[in-house]
N, CA, C and O atoms as a CHARMM CRD file, in Angstrom:
* protein
*
  376
    1    1 MET  N     -6.46500  20.68700   1.55200 PROA 1      0.00000
    2    1 MET  CA    -5.08300  21.71500   1.12100 PROA 1      0.00000
    3    1 MET  C     -4.46200  20.64100  -0.08300 PROA 1      0.00000
    4    1 MET  O     -4.01600  19.52000   0.16200 PROA 1      0.00000
    5    2 PRO  N     -4.53900  21.18500  -1.24600 PROA 2      0.00000
    6    2 PRO  CA    -3.92000  20.35600  -2.73100 PROA 2      0.00000
    7    2 PRO  C     -2.50300  20.08000  -2.07000 PROA 2      0.00000
    8    2 PRO  O     -2.10200  20.75200  -1.11900 PROA 2      0.00000
    9    3 GLY  N     -1.69000  18.92900  -2.70100 PROA 3      0.00000
   10    3 GLY  CA    -0.71500  17.99800  -2.13900 PROA 3      0.00000
   11    3 GLY  C     -0.60500  17.45100  -1.13200 PROA 3      0.00000
   12    3 GLY  O      0.31400  16.63700  -1.04900 PROA 3      0.00000
   13    4 ALA  N     -1.53000  17.67900   0.09700 PROA 4      0.00000
   14    4 ALA  CA    -1.29300  17.23000   1.50900 PROA 4      0.00000
   15    4 ALA  C     -1.51600  15.47700   1.13500 PROA 4      0.00000
   16    4 ALA  O     -2.11000  15.03500   0.15100 PROA 4      0.00000
   17    5 HSD  N     -1.01100  14.86700   1.97100 PROA 5      0.00000
   18    5 HSD  CA    -1.20100  12.80300   2.23600 PROA 5      0.00000
   19    5 HSD  C     -1.84100  12.48000   3.45900 PROA 5      0.00000
   20    5 HSD  O     -1.77800  13.24300   4.42300 PROA 5      0.00000
   21    6 VAL  N     -2.33800  11.60100   3.48300 PROA 6      0.00000
   22    6 VAL  CA    -3.16700  11.22900   4.53000 PROA 6      0.00000
   23    6 VAL  C     -2.66400   9.56300   4.54500 PROA 6      0.00000
   24    6 VAL  O     -2.70900   8.77700   3.59900 PROA 6      0.00000
   25    7 ASN  N     -2.18900   9.31900   5.90000 PROA 7      0.00000
   26    7 ASN  CA    -2.50100   7.94600   6.19300 PROA 7      0.00000
   27    7 ASN  C     -3.36500   7.64900   7.36800 PROA 7      0.00000
   28    7 ASN  O     -3.36200   8.13000   8.50200 PROA 7      0.00000
   29    8 ALA  N     -3.96900   6.90400   6.91400 PROA 8      0.00000
   30    8 ALA  CA    -5.29700   6.52800   7.78800 PROA 8      0.00000
   31    8 ALA  C     -5.15600   5.36100   8.22700 PROA 8      0.00000
   32    8 ALA  O     -5.21500   4.83300   7.11600 PROA 8      0.00000
   33    9 VAL  N     -4.96600   4.18700   9.17100 PROA 9      0.00000
   34    9 VAL  CA    -4.36200   3.14500   9.20400 PROA 9      0.00000
   35    9 VAL  C     -5.08700   2.38300  10.46900 PROA 9      0.00000
   36    9 VAL  O     -5.08500   1.17000  10.67800 PROA 9      0.00000
   37   10 GLY  N     -5.85000   3.64800  11.43700 PROA 10     0.00000
   38   10 GLY  CA    -6.18800   3.20900  12.58500 PROA 10     0.00000
   39   10 GLY  C     -7.72600   2.11300  12.66300 PROA 10     0.00000
   40   10 GLY  O     -7.91600   1.16400  13.42400 PROA 10     0.00000
   41   11 SER  N     -8.72600   2.71200  11.50100 PROA 11     0.00000
   42   11 SER  CA   -10.05100   2.21600  11.41600 PROA 11     0.00000
   43   11 SER  C     -9.68600   0.84600  10.77900 PROA 11     0.00000
   44   11 SER  O     -8.83300   0.87300   9.89200 PROA 11     0.00000
   45   12 ASN  N    -10.30500  -0.50800  11.17400 PROA 12     0.00000
   46   12 ASN  CA   -10.14700  -1.75200   9.83800 PROA 12     0.00000
   47   12 ASN  C    -11.75400  -2.57000  10.38500 PROA 12     0.00000
   48   12 ASN  O    -11.73700  -3.78400  10.58900 PROA 12     0.00000
   49   13 GLN  N    -12.86100  -1.88800  10.54800 PROA 13     0.00000
   50   13 GLN  CA   -13.83400  -2.45300  11.01500 PROA 13     0.00000
   51   13 GLN  C    -15.01600  -1.70100   9.96400 PROA 13     0.00000
   52   13 GLN  O    -15.10000  -0.48200   9.82100 PROA 13     0.00000
   53   14 ALA  N    -15.79800  -2.60100   9.35200 PROA 14     0.00000
   54   14 ALA  CA   -16.67600  -2.15800   8.34600 PROA 14     0.00000
   55   14 ALA  C    -17.83200  -1.09400   8.85000 PROA 14     0.00000
   56   14 ALA  O    -18.56400  -0.50200   8.05500 PROA 14     0.00000
   57   15 GLY  N    -17.90600  -0.90300  10.54400 PROA 15     0.00000
   58   15 GLY  CA   -19.00800  -0.15000  10.69400 PROA 15     0.00000
   59   15 GLY  C    -17.68500   1.10900  11.85200 PROA 15     0.00000
   60   15 GLY  O    -17.95300   1.06400  13.05300 PROA 15     0.00000
   61   16 LYS  N    -16.89000   1.72600  11.60400 PROA 16     0.00000
   62   16 LYS  CA   -16.18600   3.00300  12.20100 PROA 16     0.00000
   63   16 LYS  C    -15.45200   3.30800  11.06600 PROA 16     0.00000
   64   16 LYS  O    -15.22700   2.67200  10.03700 PROA 16     0.00000
   65   17 ARG  N    -15.11100   4.45200  11.47000 PROA 17     0.00000
   66   17 ARG  CA   -13.87000   5.02100   9.92700 PROA 17     0.00000
   67   17 ARG  C    -13.73400   5.94000  11.46500 PROA 17     0.00000
   68   17 ARG  O    -14.30100   5.98600  12.55700 PROA 17     0.00000
   69   18 GLU  N    -12.46400   6.68300  10.66200 PROA 18     0.00000
   70   18 GLU  CA   -11.47500   7.80100  11.15300 PROA 18     0.00000
   71   18 GLU  C    -10.84900   8.76400  10.02400 PROA 18     0.00000
   72   18 GLU  O     -9.76100   9.33900   9.97200 PROA 18     0.00000
   73   19 LEU  N    -12.01000   8.72300   9.08600 PROA 19     0.00000
   74   19 LEU  CA   -11.88700   9.78700   8.05300 PROA 19     0.00000
   75   19 LEU  C    -13.25200  10.29600   7.97800 PROA 19     0.00000
   76   19 LEU  O    -14.30000   9.66600   8.12200 PROA 19     0.00000
   77   20 PRO  N    -13.06500  11.63500   7.71100 PROA 20     0.00000
   78   20 PRO  CA   -14.39500  12.00600   7.30100 PROA 20     0.00000
   79   20 PRO  C    -15.14000  11.87800   5.53700 PROA 20     0.00000
   80   20 PRO  O    -14.42000  11.90600   4.53900 PROA 20     0.00000
   81   21 ALA  N    -16.76400  11.73400   5.46800 PROA 21     0.00000
   82   21 ALA  CA   -16.40000  11.26400   3.98500 PROA 21     0.00000
   83   21 ALA  C    -16.21800  13.25500   3.02900 PROA 21     0.00000
   84   21 ALA  O    -16.26300  13.78700   1.92000 PROA 21     0.00000
   85   22 ASP  N    -16.15200  13.35600   3.49800 PROA 22     0.00000
   86   22 ASP  CA   -15.40000  14.64300   3.13400 PROA 22     0.00000
   87   22 ASP  C    -14.36100  14.96900   2.24100 PROA 22     0.00000
   88   22 ASP  O    -14.34800  15.54600   1.15300 PROA 22     0.00000
   89   23 LEU  N    -13.62400  14.54100   2.84800 PROA 23     0.00000
   90   23 LEU  CA   -12.08500  14.35300   2.87900 PROA 23     0.00000
   91   23 LEU  C    -11.74400  13.15900   1.85700 PROA 23     0.00000
   92   23 LEU  O    -10.78300  13.12600   1.08800 PROA 23     0.00000
   93   24 ILE  N    -12.92800  12.00700   2.04900 PROA 24     0.00000
   94   24 ILE  CA   -12.67400  10.79700   0.68800 PROA 24     0.00000
   95   24 ILE  C    -13.20700  11.43600  -0.69900 PROA 24     0.00000
   96   24 ILE  O    -12.82100  11.19300  -1.84300 PROA 24     0.00000
   97   25 ALA  N    -14.11100  12.23900  -0.29500 PROA 25     0.00000
   98   25 ALA  CA   -14.43200  13.03800  -1.64300 PROA 25     0.00000
   99   25 ALA  C    -13.40700  13.94800  -2.28800 PROA 25     0.00000
  100   25 ALA  O    -13.17000  13.86000  -3.49200 PROA 25     0.00000
  101   26 GLN  N    -12.92800  14.63300  -1.67000 PROA 26     0.00000
  102   26 GLN  CA   -11.91700  15.43700  -1.72200 PROA 26     0.00000
  103   26 GLN  C    -10.59100  14.54700  -2.29800 PROA 26     0.00000
  104   26 GLN  O     -9.90500  15.03500  -3.19700 PROA 26     0.00000
  105   27 ALA  N    -10.38700  13.70700  -1.94100 PROA 27     0.00000
  106   27 ALA  CA    -8.96000  13.26900  -2.83300 PROA 27     0.00000
  107   27 ALA  C     -8.78600  12.86400  -3.90700 PROA 27     0.00000
  108   27 ALA  O     -9.66300  12.18800  -4.44600 PROA 27     0.00000
  109   28 SER  N     -7.55500  13.16600  -4.56800 PROA 28     0.00000
  110   28 SER  CA    -7.59000  12.83600  -6.04500 PROA 28     0.00000
  111   28 SER  C     -6.96400  11.54500  -6.12400 PROA 28     0.00000
  112   28 SER  O     -7.52700  11.02900  -7.09000 PROA 28     0.00000
  113   29 LEU  N     -6.17100  10.76200  -5.69700 PROA 29     0.00000
  114   29 LEU  CA    -6.07200   9.56500  -5.21100 PROA 29     0.00000
  115   29 LEU  C     -6.17100   8.31900  -3.55500 PROA 29     0.00000
  116   29 LEU  O     -5.42500   8.43700  -2.58300 PROA 29     0.00000
  117   30 ILE  N     -7.15800   7.36500  -3.68600 PROA 30     0.00000
  118   30 ILE  CA    -7.28800   6.40000  -2.71900 PROA 30     0.00000
  119   30 ILE  C     -6.63700   5.20400  -2.92100 PROA 30     0.00000
  120   30 ILE  O     -6.97500   4.46900  -3.84900 PROA 30     0.00000
  121   31 ALA  N     -5.17700   4.73600  -1.68500 PROA 31     0.00000
  122   31 ALA  CA    -4.51600   3.70100  -2.03100 PROA 31     0.00000
  123   31 ALA  C     -4.87400   2.81500  -1.15700 PROA 31     0.00000
  124   31 ALA  O     -4.26500   2.80000  -0.08700 PROA 31     0.00000
  125   32 VAL  N     -5.73800   2.04900  -1.35000 PROA 32     0.00000
  126   32 VAL  CA    -5.14500   0.20700  -0.25500 PROA 32     0.00000
  127   32 VAL  C     -4.42100  -0.80400  -0.50500 PROA 32     0.00000
  128   32 VAL  O     -3.75600  -1.19900  -1.46300 PROA 32     0.00000
  129   33 ASP  N     -4.71100  -1.23000   0.73100 PROA 33     0.00000
  130   33 ASP  CA    -3.42500  -2.75500   0.91700 PROA 33     0.00000
  131   33 ASP  C     -4.18800  -3.29300  -0.36900 PROA 33     0.00000
  132   33 ASP  O     -3.48200  -3.27600  -1.37800 PROA 33     0.00000
  133   34 SER  N     -5.65900  -3.83200  -0.56800 PROA 34     0.00000
  134   34 SER  CA    -6.42000  -5.14900  -1.31200 PROA 34     0.00000
  135   34 SER  C     -7.44100  -4.17100  -1.14900 PROA 34     0.00000
  136   34 SER  O     -7.89900  -3.59800  -0.16000 PROA 34     0.00000
  137   35 VAL  N     -7.69700  -4.12200  -2.45000 PROA 35     0.00000
  138   35 VAL  CA    -9.32000  -3.68900  -3.08300 PROA 35     0.00000
  139   35 VAL  C    -10.73900  -4.91600  -2.40600 PROA 35     0.00000
  140   35 VAL  O    -11.92000  -4.71200  -2.12500 PROA 35     0.00000
  141   36 GLU  N    -10.09200  -5.84300  -2.37200 PROA 36     0.00000
  142   36 GLU  CA   -11.03600  -7.14200  -2.25500 PROA 36     0.00000
  143   36 GLU  C    -11.60800  -6.94100  -0.08700 PROA 36     0.00000
  144   36 GLU  O    -12.66000  -7.12400   0.52600 PROA 36     0.00000
  145   37 GLN  N    -10.06600  -6.45700   0.34400 PROA 37     0.00000
  146   37 GLN  CA   -10.26700  -6.55000   1.66300 PROA 37     0.00000
  147   37 GLN  C    -10.97300  -5.34600   2.06400 PROA 37     0.00000
  148   37 GLN  O    -11.66500  -5.65100   3.03500 PROA 37     0.00000
  149   38 ALA  N    -11.14300  -3.93400   1.72600 PROA 38     0.00000
  150   38 ALA  CA   -10.99000  -2.81400   2.07400 PROA 38     0.00000
  151   38 ALA  C    -12.91600  -2.83300   1.92900 PROA 38     0.00000
  152   38 ALA  O    -13.72100  -2.39800   2.75300 PROA 38     0.00000
  153   39 LYS  N    -13.26500  -3.66500   0.25600 PROA 39     0.00000
  154   39 LYS  CA   -14.51000  -3.61500   0.44500 PROA 39     0.00000
  155   39 LYS  C    -15.71000  -4.40900   1.84200 PROA 39     0.00000
  156   39 LYS  O    -16.93700  -4.31800   1.89300 PROA 39     0.00000
  157   40 ILE  N    -14.64900  -5.22900   2.92700 PROA 40     0.00000
  158   40 ILE  CA   -15.22500  -5.61500   3.76000 PROA 40     0.00000
  159   40 ILE  C    -14.69100  -4.66500   4.98100 PROA 40     0.00000
  160   40 ILE  O    -15.51700  -4.10500   5.70300 PROA 40     0.00000
  161   41 GLU  N    -13.62700  -4.54000   5.13900 PROA 41     0.00000
  162   41 GLU  CA   -12.97600  -4.29200   6.61200 PROA 41     0.00000
  163   41 GLU  C    -13.16900  -2.10200   6.94700 PROA 41     0.00000
  164   41 GLU  O    -13.30400  -1.41900   7.96200 PROA 41     0.00000
  165   42 SER  N    -13.05600  -1.75600   5.28300 PROA 42     0.00000
  166   42 SER  CA   -12.70000  -0.13800   5.27700 PROA 42     0.00000
  167   42 SER  C    -13.97700   0.72300   5.91300 PROA 42     0.00000
  168   42 SER  O    -14.43200   1.56300   5.13700 PROA 42     0.00000
  169   43 GLY  N    -14.48800   0.65000   6.95600 PROA 43     0.00000
  170   43 GLY  CA   -15.49100   1.80700   7.50900 PROA 43     0.00000
  171   43 GLY  C    -15.22100   3.04300   6.71900 PROA 43     0.00000
  172   43 GLY  O    -16.18400   3.68500   6.29900 PROA 43     0.00000
  173   44 ASP  N    -14.33500   3.33000   6.54400 PROA 44     0.00000
  174   44 ASP  CA   -14.07600   4.70600   6.01100 PROA 44     0.00000
  175   44 ASP  C    -14.11300   5.14900   4.61400 PROA 44     0.00000
  176   44 ASP  O    -13.88500   6.27600   4.17400 PROA 44     0.00000
  177   45 LEU  N    -14.48200   3.93200   3.90300 PROA 45     0.00000
  178   45 LEU  CA   -15.08500   3.80200   2.70300 PROA 45     0.00000
  179   45 LEU  C    -16.71000   3.43300   2.34600 PROA 45     0.00000
  180   45 LEU  O    -17.50800   3.93900   1.55700 PROA 45     0.00000
  181   46 LEU  N    -16.78900   2.53300   3.11400 PROA 46     0.00000
  182   46 LEU  CA   -17.74100   1.79700   2.90200 PROA 46     0.00000
  183   46 LEU  C    -19.16300   2.96000   3.59600 PROA 46     0.00000
  184   46 LEU  O    -20.30600   2.99100   3.14200 PROA 46     0.00000
  185   47 LEU  N    -18.58500   3.88100   4.87600 PROA 47     0.00000
  186   47 LEU  CA   -19.87800   4.79800   5.47600 PROA 47     0.00000
  187   47 LEU  C    -19.68200   5.64700   4.89400 PROA 47     0.00000
  188   47 LEU  O    -20.31200   6.60400   5.34400 PROA 47     0.00000
  189   48 ALA  N    -18.84800   6.00500   3.67200 PROA 48     0.00000
  190   48 ALA  CA   -18.98500   6.81200   2.68800 PROA 48     0.00000
  191   48 ALA  C    -19.68900   6.49200   1.18700 PROA 48     0.00000
  192   48 ALA  O    -19.51900   6.90700   0.04100 PROA 48     0.00000
  193   49 ASP  N    -20.31100   5.80800   1.65100 PROA 49     0.00000
  194   49 ASP  CA   -20.97700   5.11700   0.31300 PROA 49     0.00000
  195   49 ASP  C    -19.71800   5.19200  -0.80300 PROA 49     0.00000
  196   49 ASP  O    -19.92900   5.99000  -1.71700 PROA 49     0.00000
  197   50 PHE  N    -18.74100   4.64100  -0.84200 PROA 50     0.00000
  198   50 PHE  CA   -17.71700   4.51900  -1.98300 PROA 50     0.00000
  199   50 PHE  C    -17.74600   4.12000  -2.97300 PROA 50     0.00000
  200   50 PHE  O    -17.52700   2.90900  -2.98500 PROA 50     0.00000
  201   51 ASP  N    -17.93100   4.58000  -3.97100 PROA 51     0.00000
  202   51 ASP  CA   -17.97900   3.50600  -5.55500 PROA 51     0.00000
  203   51 ASP  C    -17.30400   2.55500  -6.03900 PROA 51     0.00000
  204   51 ASP  O    -16.95100   2.73200  -7.20500 PROA 51     0.00000
  205   52 TRP  N    -16.96600   1.50900  -5.50700 PROA 52     0.00000
  206   52 TRP  CA   -15.82000   0.69100  -5.68300 PROA 52     0.00000
  207   52 TRP  C    -15.01900   0.82900  -7.02600 PROA 52     0.00000
  208   52 TRP  O    -13.90600   0.35000  -7.24200 PROA 52     0.00000
  209   53 PHE  N    -15.92400   1.70400  -8.04700 PROA 53     0.00000
  210   53 PHE  CA   -15.56600   1.59800  -9.10300 PROA 53     0.00000
  211   53 PHE  C    -14.87300   2.62100  -9.56400 PROA 53     0.00000
  212   53 PHE  O    -14.47800   2.59000 -10.72900 PROA 53     0.00000
  213   54 ASP  N    -14.57800   3.79300  -8.67300 PROA 54     0.00000
  214   54 ASP  CA   -14.17800   5.09900  -8.77100 PROA 54     0.00000
  215   54 ASP  C    -12.48400   5.02600  -9.29300 PROA 54     0.00000
  216   54 ASP  O    -11.72900   4.40000  -8.54800 PROA 54     0.00000
  217   55 PRO  N    -12.05100   5.48900 -10.22100 PROA 55     0.00000
  218   55 PRO  CA   -11.21100   5.36600 -10.68300 PROA 55     0.00000
  219   55 PRO  C     -9.87000   6.17100  -9.71100 PROA 55     0.00000
  220   55 PRO  O     -8.73100   6.14500 -10.17800 PROA 55     0.00000
  221   56 ARG  N    -10.05700   6.64900  -8.77400 PROA 56     0.00000
  222   56 ARG  CA    -9.09600   6.72900  -7.66900 PROA 56     0.00000
  223   56 ARG  C     -8.64400   6.46700  -6.53600 PROA 56     0.00000
  224   56 ARG  O     -8.01000   7.02400  -5.64000 PROA 56     0.00000
  225   57 LEU  N     -9.47500   4.71800  -6.94300 PROA 57     0.00000
  226   57 LEU  CA    -8.95700   4.06500  -6.16600 PROA 57     0.00000
  227   57 LEU  C     -8.60800   3.06000  -6.78700 PROA 57     0.00000
  228   57 LEU  O     -9.24100   2.42400  -7.63000 PROA 57     0.00000
  229   58 VAL  N     -6.89600   2.78300  -6.10800 PROA 58     0.00000
  230   58 VAL  CA    -5.67300   1.67400  -6.40800 PROA 58     0.00000
  231   58 VAL  C     -5.05900   0.84300  -5.37000 PROA 58     0.00000
  232   58 VAL  O     -5.07700   0.93900  -4.14300 PROA 58     0.00000
  233   59 GLU  N     -4.43800  -0.10700  -6.27200 PROA 59     0.00000
  234   59 GLU  CA    -3.99000  -1.23400  -4.77600 PROA 59     0.00000
  235   59 GLU  C     -2.71200  -0.36200  -4.85600 PROA 59     0.00000
  236   59 GLU  O     -2.43200   0.15900  -5.93500 PROA 59     0.00000
  237   60 LEU  N     -1.74800  -0.13400  -3.53600 PROA 60     0.00000
  238   60 LEU  CA    -0.40200   0.03600  -3.03700 PROA 60     0.00000
  239   60 LEU  C      0.12900   0.28000  -4.33700 PROA 60     0.00000
  240   60 LEU  O      0.39200   1.22700  -5.07800 PROA 60     0.00000
  241   61 LYS  N      0.19100  -1.24800  -4.30300 PROA 61     0.00000
  242   61 LYS  CA     1.38200  -1.93200  -4.89700 PROA 61     0.00000
  243   61 LYS  C      1.03800  -1.02700  -6.59900 PROA 61     0.00000
  244   61 LYS  O      1.99500  -0.44200  -7.10500 PROA 61     0.00000
  245   62 ASP  N      0.00300  -1.00700  -7.15400 PROA 62     0.00000
  246   62 ASP  CA     0.01000  -0.42400  -8.52000 PROA 62     0.00000
  247   62 ASP  C      0.31700   1.11100  -8.55700 PROA 62     0.00000
  248   62 ASP  O      0.23700   1.34300  -9.76400 PROA 62     0.00000
  249   63 ILE  N      0.60700   2.23900  -7.96900 PROA 63     0.00000
  250   63 ILE  CA     1.40900   3.22600  -8.11800 PROA 63     0.00000
  251   63 ILE  C      2.24500   3.19500  -8.33200 PROA 63     0.00000
  252   63 ILE  O      3.01900   2.60500  -7.57800 PROA 63     0.00000
  253   64 ALA  N      2.72000   3.82000  -9.54000 PROA 64     0.00000
  254   64 ALA  CA     4.11000   4.30000 -10.12500 PROA 64     0.00000
  255   64 ALA  C      4.42900   5.87400  -9.50100 PROA 64     0.00000
  256   64 ALA  O      5.45600   6.12600  -8.87000 PROA 64     0.00000
  257   65 ALA  N      3.25700   6.97400  -9.82400 PROA 65     0.00000
  258   65 ALA  CA     3.68100   8.33800  -9.46600 PROA 65     0.00000
  259   65 ALA  C      2.45500   9.28800  -9.15000 PROA 65     0.00000
  260   65 ALA  O      1.50400   9.46700  -9.91000 PROA 65     0.00000
  261   66 ARG  N      2.66800   9.98800  -7.64900 PROA 66     0.00000
  262   66 ARG  CA     1.61400  10.51400  -6.80800 PROA 66     0.00000
  263   66 ARG  C      1.20600  11.76300  -7.87200 PROA 66     0.00000
  264   66 ARG  O      1.96400  12.58500  -8.38500 PROA 66     0.00000
  265   67 PRO  N     -0.38400  11.60600  -8.03900 PROA 67     0.00000
  266   67 PRO  CA    -0.67400  13.05800  -9.18500 PROA 67     0.00000
  267   67 PRO  C     -0.83800  13.96100  -8.22200 PROA 67     0.00000
  268   67 PRO  O     -0.99400  13.53600  -7.07700 PROA 67     0.00000
  269   68 PRO  N     -0.84100  15.59800  -8.50000 PROA 68     0.00000
  270   68 PRO  CA    -0.98100  16.50400  -7.41600 PROA 68     0.00000
  271   68 PRO  C     -2.48000  15.93100  -6.73000 PROA 68     0.00000
  272   68 PRO  O     -3.17900  14.96200  -7.02900 PROA 68     0.00000
  273   69 GLY  N     -2.63200  17.04500  -5.62600 PROA 69     0.00000
  274   69 GLY  CA    -3.67700  17.04600  -4.99500 PROA 69     0.00000
  275   69 GLY  C     -3.70900  16.06300  -3.63400 PROA 69     0.00000
  276   69 GLY  O     -2.64100  15.56900  -3.27300 PROA 69     0.00000
  277   70 ILE  N     -4.72900  15.82800  -3.00600 PROA 70     0.00000
  278   70 ILE  CA    -4.80900  15.04900  -1.69300 PROA 70     0.00000
  279   70 ILE  C     -5.20400  14.17300  -1.71100 PROA 70     0.00000
  280   70 ILE  O     -6.36100  14.08100  -2.12400 PROA 70     0.00000
  281   71 SER  N     -4.36200  12.77100  -1.19700 PROA 71     0.00000
  282   71 SER  CA    -3.87100  11.85200  -1.73400 PROA 71     0.00000
  283   71 SER  C     -4.06300  10.99800  -0.28000 PROA 71     0.00000
  284   71 SER  O     -3.37300  11.35300   0.67600 PROA 71     0.00000
  285   72 ILE  N     -5.14400   9.70800  -0.10600 PROA 72     0.00000
  286   72 ILE  CA    -4.99800   9.10500   0.94100 PROA 72     0.00000
  287   72 ILE  C     -4.35600   7.54600   1.11600 PROA 72     0.00000
  288   72 ILE  O     -5.13800   6.70800   0.66400 PROA 72     0.00000
  289   73 PHE  N     -3.49000   7.14300   1.50100 PROA 73     0.00000
  290   73 PHE  CA    -3.39800   5.41600   1.76100 PROA 73     0.00000
  291   73 PHE  C     -4.23600   5.17400   3.04800 PROA 73     0.00000
  292   73 PHE  O     -3.92000   5.85600   4.02300 PROA 73     0.00000
  293   74 LYS  N     -5.44700   4.13400   3.20500 PROA 74     0.00000
  294   74 LYS  CA    -6.37600   3.52700   3.37200 PROA 74     0.00000
  295   74 LYS  C     -6.07300   2.04100   3.56300 PROA 74     0.00000
  296   74 LYS  O     -6.44700   1.15600   2.79300 PROA 74     0.00000
  297   75 SER  N     -5.09000   1.80300   5.08100 PROA 75     0.00000
  298   75 SER  CA    -4.53700   0.75700   5.46400 PROA 75     0.00000
  299   75 SER  C     -5.35900  -0.03400   6.66900 PROA 75     0.00000
  300   75 SER  O     -5.68300   0.39900   7.77500 PROA 75     0.00000
  301   76 ASN  N     -5.57300  -1.26200   6.11600 PROA 76     0.00000
  302   76 ASN  CA    -6.73700  -2.40400   6.86300 PROA 76     0.00000
  303   76 ASN  C     -5.60000  -3.15100   7.44700 PROA 76     0.00000
  304   76 ASN  O     -6.06600  -3.71800   8.43500 PROA 76     0.00000
  305   77 GLY  N     -4.41100  -3.42100   7.33900 PROA 77     0.00000
  306   77 GLY  CA    -3.51500  -4.27800   7.67700 PROA 77     0.00000
  307   77 GLY  C     -3.59700  -5.66000   6.87300 PROA 77     0.00000
  308   77 GLY  O     -4.61800  -6.34200   6.78100 PROA 77     0.00000
  309   78 LEU  N     -2.10600  -6.01800   6.19400 PROA 78     0.00000
  310   78 LEU  CA    -2.22800  -7.18300   5.57800 PROA 78     0.00000
  311   78 LEU  C     -1.38000  -8.06200   6.16900 PROA 78     0.00000
  312   78 LEU  O     -0.37400  -7.48000   6.57400 PROA 78     0.00000
  313   79 GLY  N     -1.38000  -9.18700   6.37400 PROA 79     0.00000
  314   79 GLY  CA    -0.27400 -10.14800   7.15400 PROA 79     0.00000
  315   79 GLY  C      0.83800 -10.04600   6.52600 PROA 79     0.00000
  316   79 GLY  O      1.81900  -9.43200   6.94800 PROA 79     0.00000
  317   80 LEU  N      0.78500 -10.46400   5.78300 PROA 80     0.00000
  318   80 LEU  CA     2.01100 -10.10500   4.46600 PROA 80     0.00000
  319   80 LEU  C      2.88900  -9.02600   4.92700 PROA 80     0.00000
  320   80 LEU  O      4.11600  -9.11400   4.89600 PROA 80     0.00000
  321   81 GLU  N      2.05900  -7.71600   5.47800 PROA 81     0.00000
  322   81 GLU  CA     3.27400  -6.67500   5.00300 PROA 81     0.00000
  323   81 GLU  C      3.99500  -6.86600   6.62000 PROA 81     0.00000
  324   81 GLU  O      5.20700  -6.70300   6.75900 PROA 81     0.00000
  325   82 ASP  N      3.09200  -7.23000   7.80300 PROA 82     0.00000
  326   82 ASP  CA     3.80900  -7.10200   9.05200 PROA 82     0.00000
  327   82 ASP  C      4.57200  -8.60200   9.25500 PROA 82     0.00000
  328   82 ASP  O      4.91500  -8.86300  10.40700 PROA 82     0.00000
  329   83 VAL  N      4.87900  -9.67800   8.11800 PROA 83     0.00000
  330   83 VAL  CA     5.72200 -10.46200   7.77300 PROA 83     0.00000
  331   83 VAL  C      7.09000  -9.82400   7.56500 PROA 83     0.00000
  332   83 VAL  O      8.04800  -9.58700   8.30000 PROA 83     0.00000
  333   84 ALA  N      6.74700  -9.60000   6.00400 PROA 84     0.00000
  334   84 ALA  CA     7.30900  -8.62700   5.48200 PROA 84     0.00000
  335   84 ALA  C      9.01500  -7.62000   6.32900 PROA 84     0.00000
  336   84 ALA  O     10.23700  -7.68700   6.19300 PROA 84     0.00000
  337   85 VAL  N      8.06000  -6.83600   7.12500 PROA 85     0.00000
  338   85 VAL  CA     8.58000  -5.83900   8.09900 PROA 85     0.00000
  339   85 VAL  C      9.85800  -6.69300   9.18300 PROA 85     0.00000
  340   85 VAL  O     11.08700  -6.62100   9.21200 PROA 85     0.00000
  341   86 ALA  N      8.73300  -7.57200  10.07800 PROA 86     0.00000
  342   86 ALA  CA     9.62000  -8.09500  11.05400 PROA 86     0.00000
  343   86 ALA  C     10.71100  -9.10900   9.91100 PROA 86     0.00000
  344   86 ALA  O     11.85700  -8.66500   9.83400 PROA 86     0.00000
  345   87 ALA  N     10.56000  -9.77300   9.47200 PROA 87     0.00000
  346   87 ALA  CA    11.79500 -10.70000   8.14100 PROA 87     0.00000
  347   87 ALA  C     12.78200  -9.54000   8.12400 PROA 87     0.00000
  348   87 ALA  O     13.96800  -9.78400   8.34300 PROA 87     0.00000
  349   88 LEU  N     12.26800  -7.96400   7.81400 PROA 88     0.00000
  350   88 LEU  CA    13.88100  -7.03700   7.53200 PROA 88     0.00000
  351   88 LEU  C     14.39300  -6.38700   8.98900 PROA 88     0.00000
  352   88 LEU  O     15.48700  -5.98800   9.38600 PROA 88     0.00000
  353   89 VAL  N     13.20000  -6.47000   9.52500 PROA 89     0.00000
  354   89 VAL  CA    14.30900  -6.09800  11.42700 PROA 89     0.00000
  355   89 VAL  C     15.39300  -7.04100  11.34300 PROA 89     0.00000
  356   89 VAL  O     16.59500  -6.86900  11.14200 PROA 89     0.00000
  357   90 TYR  N     14.47600  -8.42400  11.60900 PROA 90     0.00000
  358   90 TYR  CA    15.55800  -9.73200  12.11000 PROA 90     0.00000
  359   90 TYR  C     16.40300  -9.96700  11.07300 PROA 90     0.00000
  360   90 TYR  O     17.07300 -10.99900  11.06300 PROA 90     0.00000
  361   91 GLU  N     16.49900  -8.87000   9.87600 PROA 91     0.00000
  362   91 GLU  CA    17.27500  -9.16700   8.91100 PROA 91     0.00000
  363   91 GLU  C     19.00900  -8.41600   9.42100 PROA 91     0.00000
  364   91 GLU  O     20.21100  -8.63900   9.57000 PROA 91     0.00000
  365   92 ARG  N     18.24000  -7.71700   9.47800 PROA 92     0.00000
  366   92 ARG  CA    18.83600  -5.71100  10.20900 PROA 92     0.00000
  367   92 ARG  C     19.04700  -6.33800  11.60400 PROA 92     0.00000
  368   92 ARG  O     19.61500  -5.47700  12.27600 PROA 92     0.00000
  369   93 SER  N     18.91700  -7.05700  12.08200 PROA 93     0.00000
  370   93 SER  CA    19.57200  -7.09900  13.91000 PROA 93     0.00000
  371   93 SER  C     20.37100  -8.39200  13.90100 PROA 93     0.00000
  372   93 SER  O     20.52800  -8.98700  14.96800 PROA 93     0.00000
  373   94 ARG  N     20.90000  -8.88000  12.74900 PROA 94     0.00000
  374   94 ARG  CA    21.40100 -10.29000  12.51300 PROA 94     0.00000
  375   94 ARG  C     22.76000  -9.36400  12.56100 PROA 94     0.00000
  376   94 ARG  O     23.86700  -9.88300  12.41500 PROA 94     0.00000
């Protein structure tokens, strides 16, 4: 469905996926935490024979505006994200 957004955060192993390859093919934007990490851990993209030079692929930090169409955020989880959230929760709880 155009305008849909999918957050995929469950699979972070090269041999496992949670997204079907046809959904990845339909997406107008695919954002990842880190392209280098996705090349190692993102079974969703690896098992879909994803082209790592595909212009739809961006790192989350580089998104300025969301285009129309289906977009995907495929998170493999970065420890830095966990530390940043923990620091925010800690500061707000004080």
